[in-house]
N, C-alpha and C positions, 0 to 999 in steps of 0.2 A: 762165548759168555754163558749161554744156557740153551738147552734144547727147548724149542717151542712146540714141537709135535712130531709125529711120525705116522707113516702110512704103510701100505703093503710093499712099496718099492723105494721109499725115500725117508729121509730125516730132515727136519727144518730146524736151523739153529739161529739164534741171535748172535751176531758177531760184531767185532770192531775192526774197521780198516785203520790200522795204526798209523799209516802214512798220511791219510787225509783226516784222521780223527773223526770218522763217521760211524754211526751205528747202522748196520745193514742186516739183511736176512740172507742166509746161505742155505740153499736146498741141495742136498746131496742125494743122488739116485744110486740105488743098489749099494748101500753102505756095507753089506755083508757079502757081496758078489762083485764080479767084474764083467765088463763087456769086451768082446773082441773088436778088431779093427772095423769089421763090417757093421757091427752094432753102433760103434761110435760114429761112423760116417752117417748112418741113418739118423742118429740124434742130431748131428750137425745140420743135415738137410732140413729136418723138421723145424728146428729152432731158427734157422735162417728165415723162415716165413714170419714168425712172430716178432723177430727183432725189428722188422720193417714196419710193424704196426705202431702208429703214434696217435693215441687218442686219450683224452683226459679221463675217461672212465675205464681204461685198461691199464693194469699194472705194467710199468715199463721195466723189462729186464735190462740190467746194466752190463751183465757179462755172462758169457757161457764158456766153460772150460772143461777139461778132462784131467784127472789126476790118477794115474796108475789104474786106468780102466773104470774110474768112477766119474761119470758126468756130473757137473754141478752148475747151478745157476746162482747169480748174485742179483739181489733186487732191493729196492728201498724198504725201509722199515716204517710202518704206520702204527703208532702207539695208541690209537683211539678205539681199537677193537674192531669188531665186524658187525654186520647186520644181525647176527645171531643175538647180540645184546639187546635188540629191540623187540624180540619175540613177545607177542601178547601185550606190548606197550607201544604201539605204533599209531601216531596220529594220521588223519586223512592226508595232510600235506606231506608228511614224511613218506607215506605210502606212494603218493604220486611221484615224489622225488626219486624214490627207490626205483619205481617202474621206469621213469624217464632215463635215469643214468645207466641202469643195467641194460635196458633195451637199446640205448644209444651205443654202448660198448659192443653188444651183440651184433648190432647192425654193421658196425665196422668189421667185425670178424666174418660175418656171413656174406658180406659183399666182396670180401677179398677173393682174389683168384689165385689158386683154388680156394673155395670157402673153408674157413676154419671153424670147426664146431667144438664148443667147449666140452660138452658131454658130462659136466658135473656142476651145473649151476645149483647153488644152495646158499643160504644166508652166511654160513661159515666161510664161503669163498668170495664174499663181497665185503671189502674192507671199508671202514669209515674214514673219511678225510674231511673234517669240518662238517659241512652240510652236504658233501658229495659222497658218492659211492663208487668204489673202484673194484673191478672184477680181477680176480687173481686165479692162479692155478690153471692156466690154459696152455695149449700148445702141444699137448701130447696126443698123437693120433692113435687110432685103434691098432695100427700095425706096430707102433712103438710100445704100446701097452702090452700087446701080446709078446713082443720080444722081451720086455722086462719081466713078464710073468714066467717065461721059460728060463730066463737067467736067474730068477729068484727061486728056482726049484719048486714049481708047483703052486706059487701064489695065485690067487684069483685074478683072472684077466677081465672080469666084468668091468666095463667102463661106466662109471657113475656110482651114485649112492642110492640104494634101493628105494627109499621113501620118495625120492625126487625123480625116479625113472618113469617115463611115460609108458602107456600100454604097449606101443610097438617094440620097446626094448625087451619085452618078455616073450616076443615071438621069435621063432628060429630064423637064422640067416637074414637078420634085419640090418640094412646098411645105416650108418649114422645119418641123421636128418637134421637140418636146421630147425625144423618144427619141434624136435625133441627138446632143444634148449628152451623153446617157448613154454612147453608144458612144465619144465622144471622151474622156470621163472614164475609161472602161475602158482605152483605148489609153494614156492618160497614166499610169495606175497600173501597167500592164504595163511601160511604159518605165522607171518609177521602180524597179521591182523587178529588172529585167534589164539595164538600161542600153541596151536596144535597143527599137525599135518592133515591134509584133506582125507587121506586114506590110511593114516597111521603108518606103520612100517611096511605095509603091503605095496605102497606106490600105485602105479598105473595098472598093475596086475589086477587090482580090485575092479577097475573099469572093464577089463576083459570078462570078468565074472558078472557084469551087469550092475555093479554098484553105482549109485549116483553121488555127485559131489554134495556133501552136507551144506545146508544153508549158511550164509555168512551173517555176521552180526548186523542188526538193523541200524546201528549208529553210524554206518558208513554209507556213502552215496550210492545210488543205484548204478551210476556209470562205473564207479570203481569195482563194484561187485560183478557187473556185466563183463568188464575187461578180464577179470580173473576167471570167470566161467568160460569165456572164449579161449583163454590160454590153456585151460584144462579140458578142452574138447577131446574126446577119445579118438576121433579121426584126425590124423596129422594135417590133412588138407583143410580142415575147418578152423585152424588156429591162425591168428594174425601174423604178419611179418613183423620183425623187430622194428623196421622203419616206421610202420604204421603205429605201433605202440609208442615209440618215441614222440611222434608228432602229436598223438592224442594226449599223452601225458603233458607235453609242453603247452598245449592249449589250456589244459586245466590249471597248470601252474601259473599261467599268465591270466587266469580268471576270465577267459573269453566266454561270453554268453553263447548258449546253444539255441538254435532255432529249429523248428520242425523240419526245415529243408535239409538239415545236416543229419537227419536220422532216417535209416532205411531198414526195412525188414524183408525177410523172404519167407514164404510159406512152404509147407510140406515137411517131410521127414528130416530135411537138412536145413535147419534154421541157422544160417551162417552168422547173422549179426542183427542186433537191434540198436547198435550205435554206429558212429561213423568210423568204423575200422573194417577194412576189407580183409577177408580170410585169405589164407595162402592160396586156396583154389576156390574163388567165389563161384557159387552156383549160377549166378546171373550177372551179366555186365551191368554196370550202373554208373551214372554220371558222378555219383558220390564216391565211388571206389577210387582209391589212389593206387596208381601203378607206377613202376619205375619208368624213367624216360626211355622212349623207344629209340632204336637206332635204325638207320636205313638198311634194309635187307641187302645183302650182297647179291651179285648177279646169280650166283649158284643157288640162291634161295628163292628165286622168282618162281620157278616151277613148283617148288615145295609150297610156296605161299599160295599158289593157285589151288593146290590140293587142299590147303587149309580152308580156303574159301568154300570149296565144294563140301568139305566136312561140316563147316559151320552151317551151310545151307541145309544140309541133311538134318542137322540138329534142330534147326528152326522148323523145317517142314514136319518132322515127326513129333515135335513138341506140341503142335496144335491139336494133336489127336486128343480125344477125351482121356481123362485120368484113368489109369489102369487100376483095376481093383487088386491085382495080385501084388503083394508086398515085394516079392523078389524082383519083379519088373521095375518097380519104383526105385528100389535100392540100386539095381544095376544102372538105371538111367542116371541116378544121382552121381554115381562114381564116373560114368562115361562122360557126362557133361563137364565135370570138374577136370577130368583128364584132358579133354579138348581145350578147355580154357588154359590149363597149365602148360600144355604143349605150345599154344599160341604165345604165352608169356615168354617161354624159352626161346622161341624163334625171334621175338621182337626185342629181346634184351640180352646183352652180353653178360651182365652181372648176374651171377647165380644161374646161368643157363643150364649147366649140367645138373644142378639140383632140381630144376624144374622138369627137365627131361626124365630124370629118375623118378620123380614123384608122379609124373604122368603115366609112366609104365606101371607103377604100383597101383594107381587108380584103375587103369585098364584091367590089370590082373584081378582087382577086387570086383570089377563089374562082371567079368566072365565067371568069377567064382560063385556068383549068385545063381548060376545054373538055371536061368530062365530061358526056355526054348524060344519064346516070342522075341525076346531081346537078341538072342544069339543069331536068329535068322536075319535080322535087319542090320545089326551093327557089327558083326564079326568082321566083315570085309573092311569097314571103315577103320576099325582098330588095327587090323593088319597093315593097312596103308600107312597109318601114322607110325606104327612101329618101324616099317621100312624107311619112312622119311627120316626118322631119328637116326637110324643106322647109317643111311647114306650121308646125312649132314655131318655126323660125327666123323665118319671116315674121310669125307672131303676136308673137313677142318683139320684133321690130323695130318693129312698129306700136304696141305698148304703150309703148315708150320714145321714139317718134318726136318728140313735142312737146318733150321735154327735149333731144333731139339737136340741135335748132336753136339752143340756147343754150349748150350745154356741149361743149367740144372732146372731152374724154375720152369722154363718153356718145355723141357723134356717131360717133367711131371705133368704139365697141363695136357700135352699131346697123349701121354699114356692114359690119362683119365678119359679122354675122348675115345681112345681105342678100346679101353676096358668096357665102356658103356656099349659100344658097338658090338663087342664080343658077347655081352649078355643077351643081345637081341639075336645075333646070328654068328655062331662060332665057326666062321669060315676061314679058309687057309690064308687069304690075303690079310685079314686082321691079325691073325696069329703071327704071320711072318713079320709084320710091322712091329708088333709088340716085342718079339724076340730080338729084333734088330737094334732096339734102343734101350731095352730094359736093364741091361747089365753093363752099360757104358760107364767107365770110371773116368772122371775128369780130375786131374791133379789140381791141388790148390793154387799152384802158380799159373 
């Protein structure tokens, strides 16, 4: 019927299903190029993940197909516009509803196994449906994005829209993080309240240069402004989880009163929160912090669990020492403590486990990058122990599920993810052999 828009790799059309007399949206990938069979198979595997997502705040794709080398998606048509129509004209309640619905949809994606990271959250990708908000344009991983870029003859393969990209996206060799979606959500909400982006077209790169988030309008509540500031934290580990944001927004929408007991603060250079939202890697454990439900540790994890207890004891013993005057020591300790906390969360929870392990490794790298001799002398051995524990756990998990990985696409991808993380820590022959043994298996559709 008409073209609705186009991007680097796709065109979006308003179409009519003549048999069912329905108005739908058709998204065609690579309209000027074609994919080979391996590329089409990669597409099929990627979208098999999102087809199984069923959530009221996620756009439900109704069909995926390929026509002469061109993958395409069919999806419902929403004629009420997008959140972009509310920029600069957003009430307090609409802001909380937007936060609730988008974080709820992201929570479903982030808790999926393996986690699905949107990588391009922005108002234009959040559709209006009455009083609800629907996330669209998700399901394309970095690998598929790179493949599309090569097929489109040199098109940009940057995943995301620059003004909504967090600081870590401007650093080299950065893996996709669920926390990056949270920063983009904060930037989107900031834009809805003010009509402008927090850092203009520079995005999170401005934070790497030391710029602060500009103040928000005074006519919005302190809680709403604090949530946005937490989402825009420059360090990924200081941002809330989507599940925490969903819960906090739901409390506001239900007009639940807040008491002093529901507020906590942390002192020092890493002020993680002044409201009842736990950061992705909280600096201190708290009875107020909400964490995912724990699972019973498997037998193979008991020894590792004992190591965790020793590490935690070391953290407690050394934290009672007087405050160090050297800033590098304080920064290294902040990263280290968050790394230990995140590692523990990964050991205690199956949901998002690999993401937590990856974040823990990043935090440990950040701690050691502070180059403080006093810190290195005390904590290097502990960091190496935890790195080894993560490697051993991932290897054991992969071996346990290896037989099924030869038969099931989804399980094979999960096993490969564990092996690839183990490879990052220790590029040994056993891990490489296991990766090679399952990486190129082809399973016919029948």
